[in-house]
C-alpha positions as CSV (number, residue, x, y, z in Angstrom):
1,M,16.8,-6.2,-23.6
2,K,14.4,-9.0,-24.5
3,K,10.9,-8.2,-26.4
4,V,7.5,-9.4,-25.4
5,G,4.4,-9.1,-27.4
6,W,2.2,-6.4,-26.5
7,H,-1.0,-7.9,-26.9
8,S,-1.1,-10.2,-24.0
9,K,-3.8,-9.7,-21.7
10,W,-2.2,-9.5,-18.3
11,H,-0.7,-5.4,-19.4
12,Y,-4.7,-4.6,-19.6
13,L,-5.3,-6.0,-15.9
14,F,-1.8,-4.7,-14.3
15,K,-3.5,-0.9,-15.0
16,T,-5.9,-1.5,-12.9
17,V,-3.5,-1.2,-9.7
18,L,-2.4,2.5,-10.2
19,L,-6.0,3.1,-10.8
20,L,-7.3,1.6,-7.6
21,F,-4.6,1.5,-4.9
22,S,-3.2,5.7,-5.9
23,G,-7.2,6.6,-4.7
24,V,-9.4,3.9,-3.1
25,L,-7.3,2.7,-0.9
26,F,-6.6,6.2,0.8
27,A,-10.1,6.4,1.2
28,L,-10.4,3.5,3.2
29,I,-7.0,4.5,5.3
30,V,-8.7,8.0,5.9
31,S,-11.7,6.5,7.0
32,C,-10.4,3.5,8.6
33,G,-7.7,6.0,10.7
34,G,-9.0,9.4,10.6
35,G,-7.5,12.3,7.8
36,G,-5.3,14.9,8.7
37,G,-3.6,13.5,12.5
38,G,-4.8,10.6,14.6
39,G,-5.7,10.4,18.1
40,S,-3.7,9.6,20.9
41,S,-3.4,6.7,23.6
42,D,-0.8,4.8,25.7
43,I,-0.5,1.2,24.6
44,E,1.9,-0.2,27.0
45,D,-0.8,-1.0,29.8
46,D,-0.9,2.3,32.0
47,S,2.1,4.2,30.9
48,D,1.9,7.4,29.3
49,V,3.0,6.5,25.7
50,D,1.5,9.0,23.4
51,I,1.6,7.9,19.8
52,D,0.6,10.8,18.3
53,A,3.6,12.6,16.8
54,V,3.5,14.6,13.6
55,L,6.7,12.9,12.0
56,W,7.6,9.8,11.9
57,S,10.5,7.9,10.1
58,Y,9.6,4.5,9.2
59,E,11.8,1.3,8.5
60,A,9.8,-1.8,6.9
61,G,10.6,-5.0,4.9
62,W,11.1,-8.4,4.4
63,D,14.3,-10.9,3.9
64,I,14.5,-12.4,0.1
65,G,13.8,-15.9,1.1
66,S,11.6,-15.3,4.3
67,D,8.6,-17.4,4.2
68,D,5.0,-15.7,2.9
69,P,6.4,-12.8,1.0
70,L,4.1,-9.7,-0.2
71,S,2.3,-10.4,-3.0
72,F,-0.6,-10.1,-5.0
73,V,-3.3,-11.3,-7.8
74,I,-4.9,-9.2,-10.5
75,T,-7.6,-11.1,-12.0
76,R,-10.1,-10.0,-14.5
77,Q,-12.3,-13.0,-15.6
78,E,-10.1,-16.3,-16.3
79,D,-6.7,-14.2,-16.7
80,T,-4.7,-13.4,-13.3
81,V,-1.5,-11.7,-13.2
82,S,0.9,-13.0,-9.8
83,V,3.2,-10.6,-8.7
84,T,5.7,-11.2,-6.0
85,I,7.6,-9.1,-4.1
86,N,10.6,-11.5,-2.9
87,G,12.2,-9.0,-0.7
88,F,12.3,-4.9,0.0
89,R,13.7,-2.5,2.1
90,V,11.9,0.7,2.8
91,T,13.1,4.1,5.0
92,G,11.6,7.4,4.8
93,N,9.7,9.8,6.8
94,Y,5.4,10.3,7.5
95,H,3.9,13.5,8.1
96,L,0.9,12.5,9.7
97,E,-0.7,16.0,9.3
98,T,0.1,16.5,5.6
99,D,0.3,13.1,4.3
100,E,3.4,13.8,3.0
101,V,5.6,10.6,2.2
102,T,9.3,10.1,1.3
103,L,11.5,7.2,0.7
104,V,15.3,7.9,1.7
105,S,18.2,6.5,-1.4
106,G,19.3,2.7,-0.7
107,N,15.4,1.4,-0.7
108,W,14.9,-1.6,-2.6
109,F,12.8,-4.1,-3.8
110,N,13.0,-7.3,-5.5
111,V,10.3,-8.7,-7.8
112,T,8.7,-11.2,-10.1
113,A,5.5,-11.9,-11.9
114,D,5.8,-14.8,-14.8
115,E,3.2,-13.3,-17.0
116,T,4.7,-10.5,-17.7
117,G,7.9,-12.1,-19.2
118,Y,10.3,-9.5,-17.6
119,G,12.4,-12.2,-14.7
120,E,13.7,-10.9,-11.9
121,L,13.6,-7.2,-11.6
122,N,15.9,-5.1,-8.7
123,I,14.6,-2.0,-8.6
124,T,16.4,0.7,-5.9
125,I,16.1,4.3,-5.2
126,I,18.4,6.4,-6.5
127,E,17.4,10.0,-5.6
128,P,14.7,11.0,-2.9
129,V,11.4,10.3,-3.5
130,S,8.9,12.7,-2.1
131,W,5.0,12.3,-2.8
132,M,1.4,13.6,-1.4
133,M,-0.1,10.2,-0.3
134,G,-3.0,9.9,-3.2
135,D,-1.2,11.9,-5.8
136,Y,2.1,11.2,-8.1
137,P,5.7,11.9,-6.9
138,A,6.9,15.1,-7.0
139,A,10.7,14.6,-6.8
140,G,12.7,11.6,-6.7
141,A,14.0,8.7,-9.4
142,F,14.3,5.3,-9.2
143,N,16.6,2.7,-11.2
144,V,15.2,-0.9,-12.7
145,L,18.2,-3.3,-13.1
146,M,16.9,-6.8,-14.9
147,E,18.2,-9.9,-15.1
148,D,20.1,-8.7,-18.5
149,Q,21.8,-6.5,-16.0
150,S,20.5,-3.6,-18.8
151,E,18.4,-0.5,-17.0
152,I,15.8,1.6,-16.4
153,R,16.0,5.3,-14.9
154,L,12.6,7.1,-13.6
155,T,13.2,10.8,-12.6
156,A,9.7,13.1,-11.7
157,N,9.8,15.7,-13.7
158,A,8.0,18.8,-12.4
159,N,7.6,20.4,-15.9
160,V,7.9,17.7,-18.4
161,D,6.1,19.3,-21.3
162,G,7.2,23.3,-20.6
163,F,4.4,24.0,-19.4
164,G,4.5,23.4,-15.9
165,T,2.9,19.9,-16.5
166,A,4.1,17.3,-13.4
167,G,5.2,14.1,-15.4
168,V,8.0,11.9,-15.4
169,D,11.5,10.8,-17.5
170,I,12.1,7.8,-18.5
171,V,16.1,6.9,-19.9
172,S,17.1,3.2,-21.2
173,G,20.5,3.3,-22.9
174,D,20.0,5.3,-26.0
175,Q,16.3,5.3,-25.6
176,S,14.3,8.1,-23.7
177,V,10.7,9.4,-23.4
178,S,9.3,12.2,-21.2
179,L,5.9,12.1,-20.2
180,T,3.2,13.2,-18.0
181,W,1.4,11.4,-15.6
182,A,-1.6,10.8,-17.6
183,E,0.2,9.5,-20.4
184,F,2.5,7.4,-17.8
185,E,-0.5,6.1,-16.8
186,D,-1.9,4.7,-20.6
187,I,1.1,2.5,-21.1
188,P,-0.3,-0.5,-20.2
189,D,-3.1,0.4,-23.3
190,L,-0.4,1.2,-25.8
191,L,1.9,-1.2,-28.1
192,F,5.5,-0.2,-28.9
193,D,8.6,-1.5,-30.4
194,D,10.3,-1.8,-27.0
195,D,9.2,-2.9,-23.8
196,Y,11.7,-0.5,-21.6
197,R,7.8,2.1,-20.6
198,H,6.2,-1.5,-19.7
199,I,8.9,-2.5,-16.9
200,A,9.0,1.6,-15.8
201,N,5.3,1.6,-15.6
202,F,5.0,-2.0,-13.8
203,S,8.5,-1.2,-11.2
204,Y,6.8,2.4,-10.4
205,K,3.0,0.3,-9.6
206,V,5.0,-2.4,-7.4
207,W,6.5,1.0,-5.4
208,V,2.7,2.1,-4.8
209,F,1.9,-1.5,-3.4
210,I,4.4,-1.0,-1.2
211,Y,4.1,2.5,-0.1
212,E,0.3,2.7,0.7
213,R,0.6,-0.9,2.5
214,I,2.5,0.5,5.1
215,Y,0.6,3.7,5.5
216,Y,-2.4,1.5,5.7
217,T,-0.7,-0.5,8.5
218,F,0.0,3.0,10.4
219,R,-3.4,4.2,10.3
220,T,-4.9,1.4,11.4
221,L,-2.5,0.7,14.4
222,I,-4.1,4.5,15.2
223,T,-7.6,3.4,15.1
224,V,-6.7,0.4,17.4
225,T,-5.0,2.3,20.2
226,D,-7.8,5.4,19.7
227,H,-10.2,2.6,20.7
228,E,-7.9,1.1,23.4
229,A,-10.7,0.9,26.2
230,E,-13.3,-0.8,24.0
231,L,-10.9,-3.5,22.5
232,E,-9.7,-4.3,25.9
233,S,-13.2,-4.6,27.6
234,A,-14.4,-6.8,24.7
235,G,-11.3,-8.9,25.8
236,S,-8.8,-11.3,23.9
237,G,-9.9,-12.6,20.2
238,N,-13.7,-10.6,20.2
239,I,-14.2,-7.8,18.4
240,G,-14.1,-4.9,20.3
241,Y,-14.7,-1.8,17.9
242,T,-17.0,-1.8,14.8
243,Q,-17.0,0.9,11.9
244,S,-20.0,1.2,9.4
245,C,-19.1,1.2,5.5
246,E,-21.1,2.7,2.9
247,M,-24.4,0.8,1.7
248,F,-23.6,-1.1,-1.3
249,P,-25.8,-0.7,-3.7
250,P,-26.5,2.7,-2.4
251,T,-30.4,1.7,-2.5
252,G,-31.9,-1.0,-0.8
253,G,-28.1,-2.8,-0.3
254,E,-26.3,-3.8,2.3
255,T,-24.2,-2.2,4.7
256,G,-20.3,-3.6,5.2
257,T,-17.7,-3.5,8.1
258,R,-14.4,-2.7,9.5
259,Q,-14.0,-5.2,12.5
260,F,-10.9,-4.5,15.3
261,S,-9.9,-7.1,17.9
262,Y,-6.7,-7.4,19.6
263,V,-5.7,-11.3,20.7
264,D,-3.3,-10.6,24.3
265,I,-0.5,-12.7,23.7
266,S,1.3,-11.2,26.9
267,G,-2.0,-12.5,29.1
268,N,-2.2,-9.1,31.1
269,S,-5.3,-8.4,29.8
270,A,-4.6,-5.4,28.2
271,L,-3.3,-3.8,25.0
272,G,0.5,-3.8,25.2
273,P,4.1,-5.2,23.4
274,G,3.6,-9.2,22.5
275,D,0.1,-8.4,21.2
276,N,-1.4,-8.9,18.2
277,F,-4.1,-6.6,16.6
278,N,-6.7,-7.5,13.8
279,L,-8.6,-6.0,11.2
280,I,-11.4,-7.6,9.2
281,L,-13.3,-5.6,6.3
282,T,-16.3,-7.6,5.3
283,S,-18.2,-6.5,2.2
284,C,-16.9,-2.6,2.9
285,W,-17.4,-0.3,-0.2
286,I,-14.9,2.3,-0.4
287,E,-16.0,5.1,-2.8
288,G,-13.6,7.8,-4.6
289,G,-10.4,7.5,-6.2
290,R,-9.6,7.8,-9.9
291,D,-11.7,4.6,-10.1
292,E,-14.9,6.7,-8.7
293,E,-16.9,4.3,-8.2
294,G,-14.5,2.7,-5.8
295,V,-14.2,-0.9,-4.7
296,I,-15.7,-3.8,-2.7
297,I,-12.9,-5.1,0.1
298,D,-13.2,-8.0,2.1
299,G,-10.1,-9.7,4.2
300,E,-8.1,-9.0,6.8
301,L,-4.8,-7.7,8.1
302,E,-3.0,-9.1,11.1
303,L,-0.4,-6.7,13.1
304,N,1.4,-9.1,14.8
305,G,4.1,-9.2,17.6
306,Y,3.7,-5.6,18.9
307,I,6.9,-4.3,20.0
308,E,7.6,-0.7,22.3
309,N,10.6,0.4,23.6
310,V,10.4,3.7,25.9
311,T,12.8,5.6,27.6
312,A,12.3,5.5,32.2
313,D,10.1,8.4,31.8
314,D,7.8,6.9,29.3
315,D,8.7,8.4,25.9
316,L,8.3,6.4,23.5
317,I,11.3,5.8,21.1
318,S,10.3,3.3,18.6
319,L,7.3,0.7,18.3
320,G,6.8,-2.3,15.6
321,F,5.6,-5.6,14.7
322,V,7.1,-9.0,14.3
323,D,5.0,-9.2,11.2
324,V,2.6,-7.1,9.3
325,N,0.6,-10.2,7.6
326,F,-2.5,-9.5,4.7
327,V,-4.5,-12.4,4.5
328,N,-7.2,-13.0,1.3
329,F,-7.7,-8.9,1.2
330,V,-9.5,-8.8,-2.0
331,E,-10.4,-5.4,-3.6
332,Q,-13.4,-6.1,-6.3
333,P,-13.8,-2.7,-8.8
334,V,-17.4,-1.2,-8.8
335,E,-19.3,-0.4,-11.4
336,E,-22.2,2.0,-12.7
337,E,-24.5,2.0,-15.5
338,A,-27.1,4.1,-15.5
339,G,-27.6,4.3,-11.6
340,V,-27.3,0.6,-11.4
341,Y,-24.5,-0.7,-9.0
342,S,-22.7,-4.1,-9.6
343,L,-18.9,-5.8,-9.4
344,S,-16.9,-5.7,-11.8
345,T,-14.9,-8.8,-13.2
346,F,-12.0,-6.6,-14.2
347,G,-9.3,-5.7,-12.4
348,T,-10.1,-7.8,-8.7
349,I,-6.8,-7.6,-6.6
350,T,-6.1,-10.1,-3.7
351,T,-2.9,-9.2,-1.3
352,N,-1.3,-11.8,0.6
353,G,2.3,-12.1,2.7
354,K,3.9,-10.8,4.9
355,Y,6.3,-7.7,5.9
356,S,7.9,-5.9,9.2
357,L,7.4,-2.5,10.4
358,W,9.2,-0.3,12.8
359,L,7.9,3.7,13.0
360,M,9.9,6.0,15.4
361,P,8.6,9.4,16.2
362,L,10.8,12.6,15.2
């Protein structure tokens, strides 16, 4: 297996991905769409379609070779790490009230990040993965296949230390280690004679990136349908609904916004199939998560080409989007010292690119 010099700067940058995504983005999702259940709305003109099912199955992905794949860049001062998800296929279930997410066996993604020296990685779910949003997987396993055909396996372990502490088992050939999740998070800060632990850590964090983006998209859709009347009243291309974010800094600062609109591609002056839904975040401070001070978010999320399949009685069969597009979606960490808040130059994450999404009520 190829060796990598672990004092390279990139792995310190990448550690921020899990810290930010696993808590702060979850807070943004819940505040955007409402936690523990969403509203109900008809979204096909004047039909009675209701998207407020409790349990959903989903299919998401983007073919290898398609234009504008999902990607993100992590920056720390003048250093950067660029990660491209060349293609992926994700299917599973999502419970709207409990926020439990599952991924079925066979789900995969293909990823490259030149600064890491790993080459192209193919990661596949080999045992169904389940977890609660904002937490670690409770069960499941995935396999990492590298360019030299060597493999790494990660398996969630509910009792990794014999005392009931959850963690993960990592196996690569004749090498293996069992770690608590806290120890797993610390991998980017440590030096080893081998790199299989770093590749395992990297691969897991890309999975986190993918599934939280899918979850965020679903919650944004719920917010759009909850405020369908305001969006239609404002008209195509106009801001129809605005949510205020937290004031930053907390004393004497400015209040950011989340702004929702739709583009009436169908031309019937009503939200429905064929239309696009948009969310713009401007200086939106989201507190919470493992990084307690949170992040400031600027950027746009486009849900393009809405598709809806219903029965003759207007029962929803499935819905989806031709593509979900993140446009310069920037998450910049906030730091606090002695009550003074400022923007950090450590670990800014910028997301761009597309994927397709289908949702089916169960």
